[in-house]
C-alpha positions in Angstrom: 119.2 95.1 143.2 120.3 91.9 144.6 122.0 92.0 148.3 125.1 89.3 147.5 126.0 88.0 144.5 128.5 85.5 143.7 130.5 84.8 140.3 133.3 81.9 139.3 135.3 82.7 136.7 138.0 80.3 134.8 141.3 80.3 134.3 142.0 80.7 130.5 145.0 80.0 128.4 145.6 82.4 125.0 147.4 81.8 122.0 147.5 78.0 122.5 150.8 78.0 120.1 150.2 79.5 116.9 147.0 81.9 117.6 148.3 84.8 119.1 145.7 87.4 120.6 142.6 85.3 119.0 143.0 81.8 120.1 142.3 80.7 123.9 140.8 78.0 126.5 139.6 78.1 129.4 140.6 75.5 132.4 139.0 73.8 135.2 140.6 76.4 137.6 138.6 79.1 139.2 138.5 82.3 141.0 135.3 83.0 142.7 134.1 86.8 143.6 131.6 87.2 146.2 129.8 90.9 146.2 127.4 92.2 149.2 125.8 95.1 149.1 125.9 97.3 151.6 128.8 96.2 153.2 131.9 97.6 153.4 135.4 96.0 153.0 137.8 93.8 150.4 139.6 90.4 151.1 141.9 88.4 149.1 142.7 84.9 149.6 144.7 82.9 147.4 146.9 84.1 144.6 147.7 87.6 144.6 146.1 87.9 148.6 149.6 89.6 149.3 150.1 91.8 146.7 147.1 93.1 144.7 145.6 96.3 146.2 142.2 96.3 148.6 140.9 99.4 146.9 139.0 101.2 143.8 142.4 100.2 141.9 141.9 96.7 142.1 140.8 95.7 138.5 137.9 93.3 139.9 136.3 96.7 141.7 136.8 99.2 138.7 135.4 96.5 136.6 132.4 96.4 139.2 132.1 100.5 138.8 132.5 100.8 134.9 129.1 98.6 134.9 127.2 100.8 136.9 128.8 103.6 135.0 127.7 102.1 131.8 124.3 101.5 132.6 123.7 105.1 134.3 123.5 103.5 137.9 125.0 105.0 140.9 127.3 102.5 142.6 126.2 101.5 146.3 128.7 100.9 148.8 129.5 97.3 149.0 131.9 94.7 150.4 134.3 92.4 148.0 136.0 88.6 148.7 138.2 87.1 146.3 139.3 83.8 146.3 141.8 83.3 143.8 143.0 79.5 142.6 144.2 81.1 139.2 147.8 81.8 140.1 149.0 85.8 138.9 151.6 86.8 136.0 151.6 83.1 135.4 149.7 83.4 131.7 146.5 81.7 132.9 144.5 84.9 132.5 144.6 86.0 136.1 143.9 89.7 135.0 141.2 88.9 133.1 139.4 86.5 135.3 140.1 89.9 137.3 138.0 92.0 134.9 135.2 89.2 133.8 134.5 88.7 137.2 133.7 92.0 137.9 131.5 92.8 135.2 129.6 89.5 135.3 129.1 90.6 139.0 128.7 94.0 138.4 126.0 93.1 135.8 123.9 91.0 138.2 123.9 93.9 140.7 122.6 96.7 138.0 119.5 94.1 136.9 121.5 92.5 134.0 121.1 95.2 131.7 123.8 93.9 129.4 124.3 90.8 127.3 127.3 88.2 127.4 128.1 90.0 124.0 128.1 93.5 125.6 130.3 92.3 128.2 132.8 90.7 125.8 132.9 94.4 124.2 133.9 96.1 127.1 136.3 93.5 128.7 137.9 93.7 125.5 137.7 97.7 125.4 139.7 97.2 128.8 141.9 94.8 128.3 143.1 95.7 124.5 143.0 91.7 123.0 140.1 89.6 123.6 141.9 86.0 123.2 141.4 85.7 127.3 138.1 87.7 127.9 136.4 85.4 125.6 136.8 82.0 127.3 136.4 83.4 130.5 133.2 84.7 129.6 131.7 82.0 127.4 133.6 78.9 128.8 135.7 76.5 126.3 138.3 77.4 123.5 137.0 80.7 121.7 138.4 82.2 118.6 138.3 86.1 119.1 138.4 88.9 116.7 138.0 92.2 116.1 136.6 93.7 113.0 136.0 97.2 113.1 136.1 97.8 116.4 133.6 95.1 117.4 134.7 91.7 118.7 133.6 88.5 117.3 133.7 85.5 119.0 133.1 82.1 118.2 133.3 78.8 119.7 135.5 75.6 118.8 134.5 72.5 120.0 137.0 70.2 121.6 137.4 66.6 123.0 135.9 65.6 126.2 139.0 63.6 127.3 141.4 66.2 126.6 143.7 67.1 129.6 145.7 69.5 130.0 149.1 69.5 132.2 150.7 72.7 133.1 153.8 73.5 134.5 153.6 76.6 136.5 157.2 78.2 137.2 157.5 80.1 140.8 159.1 82.3 138.3 156.7 85.4 136.9 156.5 87.0 133.6 154.9 90.0 133.3 152.5 90.4 130.5 154.1 93.5 129.2 157.6 93.0 129.5 156.7 89.8 127.2 154.8 91.6 124.9 157.4 94.2 124.8 159.5 91.5 123.2 157.6 91.3 120.0 158.5 93.4 116.8 156.2 95.0 114.4 156.5 93.1 111.9 157.2 89.0 110.6 158.5 87.6 107.5 155.7 86.9 105.1 156.9 83.3 105.7 156.5 83.4 109.9 153.0 84.5 109.0 152.3 81.7 106.7 153.9 79.1 109.1 151.5 80.4 112.0 147.8 81.0 109.6 148.3 76.9 108.8 149.0 75.9 112.1 146.2 77.7 113.5 143.9 76.4 111.1 145.5 72.8 112.1 144.8 72.9 115.5 141.3 74.6 115.2 140.3 71.6 112.8 142.2 69.2 115.4 140.0 70.0 118.6 136.9 70.2 116.8 137.1 66.8 115.2 139.0 64.9 117.8 141.4 64.1 115.5 144.7 64.6 117.1 147.4 63.2 115.4 149.1 66.3 114.3 148.4 68.2 117.6 152.4 68.1 118.2 152.9 70.4 114.6 149.5 72.2 115.4 150.9 73.9 118.6 154.1 75.1 117.4 154.7 79.3 116.6 156.8 81.4 114.8 155.1 84.6 116.0 155.9 85.4 119.6 157.6 81.7 121.5 161.0 82.4 119.6 161.1 86.6 121.3 160.1 85.1 124.7 162.3 82.1 124.7 165.0 85.2 125.0 164.3 85.7 128.4 163.0 82.4 129.2 165.3 80.0 128.5 163.6 76.8 130.0 160.6 76.9 127.9 162.4 74.9 125.0 163.5 72.0 127.1 160.2 71.8 129.2 158.4 71.9 126.0 160.5 69.2 124.2 159.9 67.0 127.8 156.4 67.4 127.8 156.3 65.9 123.9 158.6 63.3 124.8 156.9 62.0 127.4 153.6 61.8 125.3 151.8 65.4 125.2 149.9 65.5 121.9 151.1 69.2 121.6 152.8 71.5 124.1 153.3 75.5 124.3 153.7 78.6 126.1 150.4 79.6 128.1 149.5 83.5 127.1 152.9 85.2 127.9 154.2 82.7 130.0 155.8 81.7 132.3 153.2 78.6 132.7 153.8 75.8 129.9 150.3 73.7 128.9 150.6 70.5 127.2 147.5 68.6 126.0 147.3 64.8 126.6 144.1 62.0 126.7 146.9 59.8 128.9 150.2 59.7 131.0 149.4 63.0 132.5 151.4 62.4 135.4 154.6 61.0 133.5 154.0 64.4 131.0 154.3 66.4 134.5 156.7 65.0 136.1 159.1 65.1 132.8 158.0 68.8 132.5 159.0 69.4 136.2 162.3 67.4 135.7 163.2 69.6 132.6 162.5 72.8 134.3 164.8 71.5 137.3 167.6 71.1 134.7 166.8 74.1 133.4 167.5 75.9 137.0 163.8 76.2 137.4 161.4 75.6 140.2 157.7 75.3 140.0 154.2 72.7 140.2 152.8 70.9 138.0 149.0 71.2 137.5 146.8 68.5 135.6 143.3 69.8 134.7 141.3 69.8 131.7 139.2 72.4 129.6 136.4 73.4 130.5 133.1 74.7 128.7 131.6 76.2 131.7 132.4 80.4 131.5 132.0 82.7 134.0 128.8 82.1 136.0 127.0 82.9 139.0 126.4 80.4 141.8 122.8 80.4 144.0 
C-alpha cells in the first residue's frame, strides 16, 4: 500500500439536453482528493466546506471504504483532505466527483485490484445512473447505458476548440427534487423528439459539424418539467443562443445552464447573466471547456 494518494476528478455535465440519463461530458473544473495512510483527520476546502460531513458518511470516505470492502482488505486509519472547485447541488456532478474520487483513491491504496470499467460498475451501482460517473472516470463525452445490470460506456469525440459557458446560480436545485418532478411515462412523440436530437448531438460533436447544435441540444423529457420550479432557465438558454451560443441546456438536474460556443464566450456569459438578473436570479459566469481527462492520480 502507498502511504499517500492524490486524485483529481473533473466536473461533469449530464443529459446535455436530449440525452437524459445516458449522455455526459467532463469539464475542466476539478476536485482534488488527498489520502494519507496512518494519519487521522478530515479537511474540506472550497465548495461544500461549510455543509459537507467530515466523517464516515462523507461520500468520498464511504467510497474509499467500499473499495476496501470489495477487495477484502481491512481499511487502515487515514486522513483525508478535499479541495473542491466543483460547485455542489448545481448540476455539475459534485456527487459523482466525490464518489469517483473515493473509488479511484481507494483502488490505488489497495494496489489497483479493479479496472476502471469495474470501478464504473461500482459507481453506477451506488449512484443509480451512469451519465455523470462515466465522464468523471474516463473523461471526455461518454454515452453510458445499462444492459442486463451491466454498464456499457463509449466515448464520443468532440472538437478541440469547443468552450463551455456556465451560468451557475446561487440557488441550488437538489437532484432528488428535480427528479421527482418527472412523470413515469412520456408521449411517444416526445420520445421520438429526443431520440432524434440525441443522435444529432452525438453526430455534431463527433464530426465537428456544429451547425445544428441548437436543435440537437433541445429536450422534451426533463427540461420542461424542471422549468416549473426553475423559471429563469428558458430565458437564460434563449439569451445564450441569441448571443451566439451554438447550443444550450440545463446541466444535469440544474441549476447550472451550460452553453457551447467556439467564440464570443464573454458576450454569451454576459447575456446569460443579464437574463438571469432580469428573471430575479443571481449567480456567476464560469467559462471553461470540455476535458478529455478523467479521474487520475497525481505523482
